[in-house]
C-alpha angles and dihedrals in degrees: 000000000000091000093053091053099042097042099083090045093074087072097050094095089049090054090050091048088050090056092047092046091052091050092052093046090050091052091052091047091054091061095052100046140061121354094356090056090045090054092059095041091050090051090051092047103249117154125245093251093050090046088056089054092048090051087053091061084089083069098040092050090064090072087073089068090082086069086066092076089064094058106107112256089222091063113096111240093230092054092066103023096063100051095039092049088054092055094046093051091045086058088056091050092053090057089076092046096056094080089063094058114109095226137105123290089246092055091047089053090051091051090048091053092047095050093043094049094041091048096049093039095056092044091055096046091062096035102089094049094042093050092048090050096049094041089056088076091061121082112233095242091053101048097101096050096041092049088051093051091047089052094048090056090050093047097050091045088049091052094057092040093051093048092053097042096042095050090044091056091047091049096053093040091055089051091051091248103112092141088063088059089051090054089051091050091050092050091046092054090048093053091046089050094056092045091049091052090052093053092053091045090059093048117101125244111253123249140174092275093059110119093240090053094055092137096024120186126192111256109257129208106280110178128190089258090052089052093049089053094047105103094191093055092044091054094048092046091057088066092059096039088059091043092054092047090056095041101043095042090065119008099063087063097051095078094067091036089062094048101038115025099023092038097221118170120227086249091059091044087055090049088053089055090055091050089047091050095049093046093048094044093052092059100034100087095038088051091047089054090049090054093046092048101040115009141284088254089063092047092047091052091054093046096045089055088055091046091052089052089052094053089046090057092047089054087074098040112123132155095270092059099021100122095049099039100038090047089051089049091048094051093049090047090051094052089048093050091051084077105022094060092051094041095051091067102028101049086060089052089051095056106029125070118242095253091060102040100095092051094041091050091050092048095047094048095044098048094044090044094053090048090047092054094045091053091053088051088053094047095048096074088050090055090048091045095054095041091050089056092053091258093293116142124170088354093302135099103258124159122220091239091059092055091047092048091055090051092048090051093055092048090049092054087052088056090054091053091048094051092053097045113031101021094041089061094053120104123222121233116244097245106128 
């Protein structure tokens, strides 16, 4: 009796480390996305359209996840995750160092692209194995609520972090010392990197007794051809291909929209992050309980409805109503992501057997990621086309981001229909 009760407790520290590691990764990601990234690219002299493409490297990087299937199964996850994470986060640190280089704008842009792609690429190579490792500490019936709690910690940490960093950047920019802010950002990422490495170091290796491996099966050979023939994986992947089409057709261009057209200060951008965090955290646990009680398909349906509403609101966001409408969009998007982020991983865990999860996760992320990047490439000329014509379209003042938001809304509605037709008819394997 004592053994049955105490057995799961040996993974308690690892679950805590998982939460802390997720927080630290989130803080680093905040400094290399959105308005923060746009601040650096604007300083270097990179255009809005190219900044959108650079932002979409987050999506392109996921194609590297397919390389995860070539990592030898005999190799312990920790042995390659720790050193590779160090390299990837060092690349992100260097993004804030590039403005100091005494080279041409073109060469700075090339360096920026290299470090962005390398940083995201390495992170994604290790992602499937790392996620499978850390998820093994979570019992199947508790995944929804645990993921929600993990996100709440990250969100509240992100709120405080964004307020400090955003106001710090504004302070030094007003003094004409923006480069000092960049130094502080670089040092901050470096400190977060060291802390993140320590949390993973103190996390246990997974084994067959871990609660998430209650009916553990040895991982089988699961080649790319096998993945392509797996109808279940194909159907699940469509959800996230469509999601990335919606997301990466519009969101990568919102960072420059906030700073340039809408005229938001970094302080206000940071305040938006706080609002985002509070909104998302309020709904995280209730959404987790909905998923655990019903299914992640039901949860995703609800969240994509909210996400479609968010894009719809942003279709009407212009400088005169920017703070009201964009804030409304941001709140709705935050609420939607409270379930979408969790569902994107856990719906795969619902339908795929344990021995296929690492490969399936890599395939799903890679394919949807490549599509996401390509859609940003296609949207970029449209942004440039509209901006070069003074934001005049069909004789009216229409911003590129409005057009892209309308498109994203329509694609998201398609996802809702797909979830409740194709996915609803699918059966789950008896694995847990």
